[in-house]
C-alpha positions as CSV (number, residue, x, y, z in Angstrom):
1,X,3.6,101.5,-34.3
2,X,3.4,98.1,-34.4
3,X,6.2,96.7,-36.4
4,X,5.6,93.2,-38.0
5,X,8.3,90.5,-39.0
6,X,8.5,87.9,-41.7
7,X,9.1,84.1,-40.1
8,X,12.1,82.9,-42.0
9,X,10.3,79.6,-42.9
10,X,7.1,80.6,-44.4
11,X,7.4,84.2,-45.2
12,X,4.4,85.4,-42.6
13,X,4.1,88.2,-41.1
14,X,4.6,88.3,-37.1
15,X,3.9,90.9,-34.7
16,X,7.2,91.9,-33.2
17,X,7.6,90.7,-29.7
18,X,5.6,87.4,-30.3
19,X,7.6,84.5,-29.7
20,X,5.6,81.9,-31.4
21,X,3.3,81.6,-34.4
22,X,-0.2,82.5,-34.0
23,X,-1.5,79.8,-37.0
24,X,-1.0,76.4,-37.1
25,X,1.4,75.4,-39.9
26,X,0.0,71.9,-40.9
27,X,3.0,71.2,-43.1
28,X,5.2,71.1,-40.2
29,X,2.9,69.3,-37.8
30,X,2.4,66.5,-40.4
31,X,6.1,66.2,-41.2
32,X,6.7,66.1,-37.1
33,X,3.7,63.6,-36.9
34,X,5.3,61.2,-39.6
35,X,8.9,61.4,-38.3
36,X,8.0,60.6,-34.6
37,X,5.8,57.9,-35.8
38,X,8.8,56.3,-37.3
39,X,8.3,56.7,-41.0
40,X,11.6,56.5,-43.2
41,X,10.3,59.1,-45.7
42,X,8.8,62.5,-44.8
43,X,5.0,63.1,-45.8
44,X,4.4,64.2,-48.8
45,X,1.6,66.1,-49.8
46,X,-0.6,65.0,-52.7
47,X,0.2,66.8,-55.9
48,X,-2.2,66.6,-58.8
49,X,-1.5,68.6,-62.4
50,X,-4.8,68.1,-63.9
51,X,-7.6,69.0,-61.5
52,X,-11.3,68.0,-61.8
53,X,-12.7,71.6,-61.3
54,X,-15.5,73.2,-63.5
55,X,-17.1,76.0,-63.5
56,X,-20.6,76.0,-62.2
57,X,-23.4,75.4,-64.9
58,X,-25.6,77.4,-63.0
59,X,-25.6,80.2,-60.4
60,X,-24.1,79.6,-56.8
61,X,-28.0,80.8,-55.5
62,X,-29.7,77.9,-57.2
63,X,-26.9,75.3,-56.3
64,X,-27.4,72.5,-53.7
65,X,-24.3,72.5,-51.4
66,X,-23.0,69.5,-49.6
67,X,-20.8,69.4,-46.9
68,X,-17.8,67.2,-46.3
69,X,-15.9,67.4,-43.3
70,X,-12.7,65.7,-41.6
71,X,-14.2,65.4,-38.4
72,X,-15.7,62.1,-37.4
73,X,-19.1,62.6,-35.7
74,X,-20.1,58.9,-35.1
75,X,-21.0,55.5,-35.7
76,X,-22.2,54.9,-39.4
77,X,-22.9,51.6,-41.3
78,X,-20.9,53.0,-44.1
79,X,-17.7,50.9,-45.4
80,X,-14.4,51.9,-44.0
81,X,-14.4,55.2,-42.4
82,X,-16.2,57.2,-44.9
83,X,-19.6,57.9,-43.3
84,X,-22.8,59.6,-44.2
85,X,-24.6,61.9,-42.1
86,X,-27.8,63.7,-41.6
87,X,-27.9,67.0,-39.8
88,X,-29.5,65.9,-36.7
89,X,-26.3,63.6,-36.0
90,X,-24.4,66.8,-35.4
91,X,-26.3,68.9,-33.1
92,X,-24.3,67.7,-30.1
93,X,-20.7,68.2,-32.3
94,X,-19.5,65.4,-30.0
95,X,-16.4,63.7,-31.7
96,X,-16.1,60.1,-31.6
97,X,-12.3,59.7,-32.5
98,X,-8.9,60.5,-30.8
99,X,-6.8,61.2,-34.4
100,X,-8.7,63.8,-36.2
101,X,-7.8,67.1,-34.6
102,X,-4.6,68.4,-33.6
103,X,-5.6,69.2,-29.8
104,X,-2.5,71.5,-28.9
105,X,-3.2,74.0,-31.9
106,X,-7.1,74.2,-31.4
107,X,-10.0,73.2,-29.9
108,X,-14.1,71.5,-30.7
109,X,-15.8,73.7,-28.4
110,X,-17.6,75.5,-31.8
111,X,-18.9,72.7,-34.1
112,X,-19.9,75.2,-36.7
113,X,-16.0,75.8,-37.0
114,X,-15.8,72.1,-38.5
115,X,-19.2,71.8,-39.6
116,X,-21.0,75.1,-40.1
117,X,-24.6,73.3,-41.0
118,X,-26.2,76.1,-39.1
119,X,-24.6,79.1,-40.7
120,X,-25.1,77.6,-44.3
121,X,-28.3,77.4,-43.5
122,X,-28.8,81.0,-42.9
123,X,-27.1,81.4,-46.2
124,X,-29.4,79.1,-48.0
125,X,-32.4,81.4,-46.5
126,X,-30.6,84.5,-47.6
127,X,-30.3,83.1,-51.1
128,X,-26.7,83.1,-51.4
129,X,-26.8,79.2,-52.0
130,X,-29.9,77.2,-53.4
131,X,-29.9,74.9,-50.8
132,X,-27.9,73.0,-48.2
133,X,-28.3,69.2,-48.6
134,X,-30.1,67.7,-45.9
135,X,-27.1,64.9,-45.6
136,X,-23.7,65.5,-45.1
137,X,-20.3,63.3,-45.7
138,X,-17.5,62.4,-43.2
139,X,-14.0,61.7,-44.4
140,X,-11.7,61.4,-41.3
141,X,-8.0,62.4,-42.4
142,X,-6.1,59.4,-40.5
143,X,-5.2,57.3,-43.5
144,X,-3.4,57.1,-46.8
145,X,-3.9,59.1,-50.0
146,X,-4.3,56.0,-51.7
147,X,-7.4,54.9,-50.1
148,X,-8.5,58.5,-50.0
149,X,-8.5,58.5,-53.9
150,X,-9.8,54.6,-54.3
151,X,-12.5,54.7,-51.8
152,X,-13.8,57.8,-50.3
153,X,-13.7,60.5,-52.6
154,X,-15.8,57.6,-55.2
155,X,-18.0,57.0,-52.1
156,X,-18.6,60.8,-51.3
157,X,-19.1,61.4,-55.2
158,X,-21.6,58.7,-55.5
159,X,-23.6,60.1,-52.6
160,X,-23.4,63.5,-53.6
161,X,-24.9,62.4,-57.1
162,X,-27.8,60.4,-55.3
163,X,-28.7,63.6,-53.5
164,X,-28.2,66.0,-56.4
165,X,-25.5,68.0,-55.2
166,X,-24.0,70.8,-57.5
167,X,-21.3,72.0,-55.4
168,X,-19.1,70.7,-52.4
169,X,-17.5,72.6,-49.4
170,X,-14.4,70.8,-47.9
171,X,-14.1,71.5,-44.2
172,X,-11.3,70.3,-42.5
173,X,-11.2,69.7,-38.9
């Protein structure tokens, strides 16, 4: 019989005899990164009392889905680091940046893990979602919450409105 233990920090279950966590603790990783980079204050996760979520106006099977990834897949003419891509750009799954992902905790061998376009196309073909937007959006994670709120989020929203996107899927790398 396999017994499980709770880790003291997160209260997550861990198999007895395991010497380390089998998942990535992004909160710990972020705090350690900021401390090692010389920041005086620990990283503060964004927190919002009012969130702009809303019920869908129509069934998911009739919605156009837009994908936002934190992977940086290549050059773009978009201002700053916010990027607009079309599906053929993602075929190779090549990453152009060294800052976007934790190389100790994961790999990028399977592009469907950070840009699941093929799987989402299957769901569109099966009628689970209305359609997959042919363009997708990249917002790398290596800058401030303020710039994300002031620049990147409004830019992605404008592109999604232009594309007639009903619902967004945010996929972190």
